[in-house]
N, CA, C and O atoms as a GROMACS GRO file, in nm:
protein
  200
    1MET      N    1   0.082  -0.119   0.000
    1MET     CA    2   0.000   0.000   0.000
    1MET      C    3   0.087   0.126   0.000
    1MET      O    4   0.059   0.220  -0.074
    2TYR      N    5   0.190   0.127   0.081
    2TYR     CA    6   0.278   0.244   0.089
    2TYR      C    7   0.345   0.271  -0.045
    2TYR      O    8   0.354   0.386  -0.086
    3VAL      N    9   0.392   0.166  -0.113
    3VAL     CA   10   0.461   0.184  -0.241
    3VAL      C   11   0.365   0.242  -0.344
    3VAL      O   12   0.403   0.329  -0.422
    4SER      N   13   0.242   0.194  -0.344
    4SER     CA   14   0.142   0.246  -0.438
    4SER      C   15   0.115   0.394  -0.412
    4SER      O   16   0.108   0.472  -0.507
    5ASN      N   17   0.099   0.433  -0.288
    5ASN     CA   18   0.076   0.574  -0.254
    5ASN      C   19   0.196   0.659  -0.290
    5ASN      O   20   0.181   0.771  -0.338
    6PHE      N   21   0.317   0.606  -0.267
    6PHE     CA   22   0.439   0.678  -0.300
    6PHE      C   23   0.447   0.702  -0.450
    6PHE      O   24   0.477   0.813  -0.494
    7ARG      N   25   0.420   0.600  -0.528
    7ARG     CA   26   0.425   0.614  -0.674
    7ARG      C   27   0.322   0.714  -0.722
    7ARG      O   28   0.350   0.795  -0.810
    8SER      N   29   0.203   0.708  -0.665
    8SER     CA   30   0.098   0.802  -0.704
    8SER      C   31   0.139   0.945  -0.671
    8SER      O   32   0.125   1.035  -0.754
    9GLN      N   33   0.190   0.966  -0.551
    9GLN     CA   34   0.232   1.100  -0.509
    9GLN      C   35   0.352   1.145  -0.593
    9GLN      O   36   0.358   1.261  -0.634
   10TYR      N   37   0.447   1.055  -0.620
   10TYR     CA   38   0.564   1.088  -0.700
   10TYR      C   39   0.520   1.128  -0.841
   10TYR      O   40   0.572   1.223  -0.898
   11GLY      N   41   0.426   1.054  -0.896
   11GLY     CA   42   0.377   1.085  -1.031
   11GLY      C   43   0.309   1.220  -1.036
   11GLY      O   44   0.329   1.296  -1.130
   12GLN      N   45   0.229   1.252  -0.935
   12GLN     CA   46   0.161   1.380  -0.930
   12GLN      C   47   0.260   1.494  -0.914
   12GLN      O   48   0.247   1.597  -0.979
   13GLU      N   49   0.359   1.475  -0.829
   13GLU     CA   50   0.461   1.579  -0.810
   13GLU      C   51   0.541   1.600  -0.937
   13GLU      O   52   0.577   1.713  -0.971
   14THR      N   53   0.570   1.492  -1.008
   14THR     CA   54   0.643   1.502  -1.134
   14THR      C   55   0.563   1.581  -1.237
   14THR      O   56   0.617   1.668  -1.305
   15LEU      N   57   0.434   1.551  -1.248
   15LEU     CA   58   0.349   1.624  -1.342
   15LEU      C   59   0.340   1.772  -1.307
   15LEU      O   60   0.342   1.857  -1.396
   16LEU      N   61   0.329   1.803  -1.179
   16LEU     CA   62   0.324   1.943  -1.138
   16LEU      C   63   0.454   2.015  -1.172
   16LEU      O   64   0.452   2.130  -1.216
   17ALA      N   65   0.567   1.948  -1.152
   17ALA     CA   66   0.697   2.009  -1.185
   17ALA      C   67   0.708   2.034  -1.335
   17ALA      O   68   0.756   2.139  -1.377
   18ILE      N   69   0.664   1.939  -1.415
   18ILE     CA   70   0.668   1.956  -1.561
   18ILE      C   71   0.580   2.072  -1.603
   18ILE      O   72   0.620   2.153  -1.687
   19GLN      N   73   0.460   2.081  -1.545
   19GLN     CA   74   0.369   2.190  -1.579
   19GLN      C   75   0.426   2.326  -1.542
   19GLN      O   76   0.398   2.425  -1.609
   20GLU      N   77   0.505   2.332  -1.437
   20GLU     CA   78   0.565   2.460  -1.397
   20GLU      C   79   0.680   2.499  -1.488
   20GLU      O   80   0.710   2.618  -1.503
   21LEU      N   81   0.746   2.401  -1.550
   21LEU     CA   82   0.863   2.429  -1.633
   21LEU      C   83   0.831   2.447  -1.781
   21LEU      O   84   0.903   2.519  -1.851
   22MET      N   85   0.726   2.384  -1.828
   22MET     CA   86   0.695   2.385  -1.972
   22MET      C   87   0.583   2.482  -2.004
   22MET      O   88   0.500   2.514  -1.918
   23ALA      N   89   0.582   2.528  -2.126
   23ALA     CA   90   0.471   2.608  -2.177
   23ALA      C   91   0.367   2.511  -2.233
   23ALA      O   92   0.394   2.439  -2.330
   24ILE      N   93   0.249   2.510  -2.172
   24ILE     CA   94   0.147   2.411  -2.208
   24ILE      C   95   0.017   2.481  -2.244
   24ILE      O   96  -0.028   2.572  -2.173
   25ALA      N   97  -0.044   2.439  -2.355
   25ALA     CA   98  -0.174   2.491  -2.394
   25ALA      C   99  -0.261   2.375  -2.441
   25ALA      O  100  -0.212   2.276  -2.494
   26GLN      N  101  -0.391   2.388  -2.419
   26GLN     CA  102  -0.488   2.291  -2.467
   26GLN      C  103  -0.574   2.361  -2.572
   26GLN      O  104  -0.615   2.476  -2.554
   27PHE      N  105  -0.601   2.290  -2.681
   27PHE     CA  106  -0.676   2.346  -2.792
   27PHE      C  107  -0.802   2.264  -2.817
   27PHE      O  108  -0.806   2.144  -2.789
   28ASP      N  109  -0.906   2.330  -2.870
   28ASP     CA  110  -1.024   2.256  -2.911
   28ASP      C  111  -0.999   2.202  -3.052
   28ASP      O  112  -0.892   2.223  -3.109
   29LEU      N  113  -1.098   2.134  -3.108
   29LEU     CA  114  -1.081   2.073  -3.240
   29LEU      C  115  -1.070   2.175  -3.353
   29LEU      O  116  -1.028   2.141  -3.464
   30GLU      N  117  -1.106   2.298  -3.326
   30GLU     CA  118  -1.095   2.404  -3.427
   30GLU      C  119  -0.964   2.482  -3.415
   30GLU      O  120  -0.938   2.573  -3.493
   31GLY      N  121  -0.881   2.445  -3.316
   31GLY     CA  122  -0.752   2.511  -3.298
   31GLY      C  123  -0.755   2.629  -3.205
   31GLY      O  124  -0.655   2.700  -3.193
   32LYS      N  125  -0.866   2.653  -3.138
   32LYS     CA  126  -0.876   2.764  -3.043
   32LYS      C  127  -0.821   2.719  -2.908
   32LYS      O  128  -0.844   2.606  -2.865
   33ILE      N  129  -0.750   2.808  -2.843
   33ILE     CA  130  -0.694   2.778  -2.710
   33ILE      C  131  -0.808   2.775  -2.610
   33ILE      O  132  -0.885   2.871  -2.599
   34ILE      N  133  -0.819   2.665  -2.535
   34ILE     CA  134  -0.921   2.656  -2.432
   34ILE      C  135  -0.861   2.665  -2.292
   34ILE      O  136  -0.933   2.692  -2.195
   35ASP      N  137  -0.731   2.643  -2.281
   35ASP     CA  138  -0.662   2.658  -2.152
   35ASP      C  139  -0.513   2.666  -2.179
   35ASP      O  140  -0.463   2.608  -2.275
   36ALA      N  141  -0.442   2.739  -2.093
   36ALA     CA  142  -0.298   2.752  -2.107
   36ALA      C  143  -0.238   2.789  -1.972
   36ALA      O  144  -0.301   2.858  -1.892
   37ASN      N  145  -0.117   2.742  -1.949
   37ASN     CA  146  -0.052   2.780  -1.824
   37ASN      C  147   0.020   2.914  -1.841
   37ASN      O  148   0.032   2.965  -1.952
   38SER      N  149   0.066   2.969  -1.731
   38SER     CA  150   0.128   3.103  -1.734
   38SER      C  151   0.254   3.105  -1.820
   38SER      O  152   0.284   3.207  -1.881
   39ASN      N  153   0.328   2.996  -1.825
   39ASN     CA  154   0.449   2.994  -1.910
   39ASN      C  155   0.412   3.014  -2.057
   39ASN      O  156   0.479   3.090  -2.128
   40PHE      N  157   0.307   2.947  -2.102
   40PHE     CA  158   0.263   2.962  -2.240
   40PHE      C  159   0.216   3.105  -2.265
   40PHE      O  160   0.252   3.167  -2.365
   41LEU      N  161   0.134   3.156  -2.173
   41LEU     CA  162   0.082   3.292  -2.190
   41LEU      C  163   0.194   3.394  -2.198
   41LEU      O  164   0.192   3.482  -2.284
   42ASN      N  165   0.292   3.383  -2.109
   42ASN     CA  166   0.405   3.476  -2.110
   42ASN      C  167   0.488   3.462  -2.238
   42ASN      O  168   0.529   3.562  -2.295
   43LEU      N  169   0.512   3.340  -2.281
   43LEU     CA  170   0.591   3.315  -2.401
   43LEU      C  171   0.526   3.377  -2.525
   43LEU      O  172   0.593   3.435  -2.610
   44MET      N  173   0.393   3.364  -2.533
   44MET     CA  174   0.321   3.413  -2.650
   44MET      C  175   0.277   3.558  -2.637
   44MET      O  176   0.227   3.617  -2.733
   45GLY      N  177   0.295   3.618  -2.519
   45GLY     CA  178   0.254   3.755  -2.497
   45GLY      C  179   0.103   3.769  -2.476
   45GLY      O  180   0.047   3.876  -2.498
   46TYR      N  181   0.038   3.660  -2.432
   46TYR     CA  182  -0.106   3.659  -2.408
   46TYR      C  183  -0.136   3.688  -2.263
   46TYR      O  184  -0.050   3.674  -2.176
   47LYS      N  185  -0.260   3.727  -2.236
   47LYS     CA  186  -0.310   3.742  -2.100
   47LYS      C  187  -0.431   3.650  -2.086
   47LYS      O  188  -0.507   3.633  -2.181
   48LYS      N  189  -0.448   3.592  -1.967
   48LYS     CA  190  -0.559   3.503  -1.943
   48LYS      C  191  -0.688   3.582  -1.933
   48LYS      O  192  -0.696   3.681  -1.860
   49MET      N  193  -0.790   3.539  -2.007
   49MET     CA  194  -0.921   3.602  -2.002
   49MET      C  195  -1.013   3.517  -1.915
   49MET      O  196  -1.008   3.394  -1.921
   50HIS      N  197  -1.094   3.581  -1.835
   50HIS     CA  198  -1.183   3.507  -1.745
   50HIS      C  199  -1.321   3.498  -1.802
   50HIS      O  200  -1.409   3.439  -1.739
   0.00000   0.00000   0.00000
């Protein structure tokens, strides 16, 4: 049980670290941005709209 929880937590921490380091955006099927992290927004010169 402990090993399973450790792997799950390690995987989540790894994904969070990757998301903080990479520029990530999600697009719909028409190519419109539906979500993006701050790295992507800063890189592209965009601001998040609410």
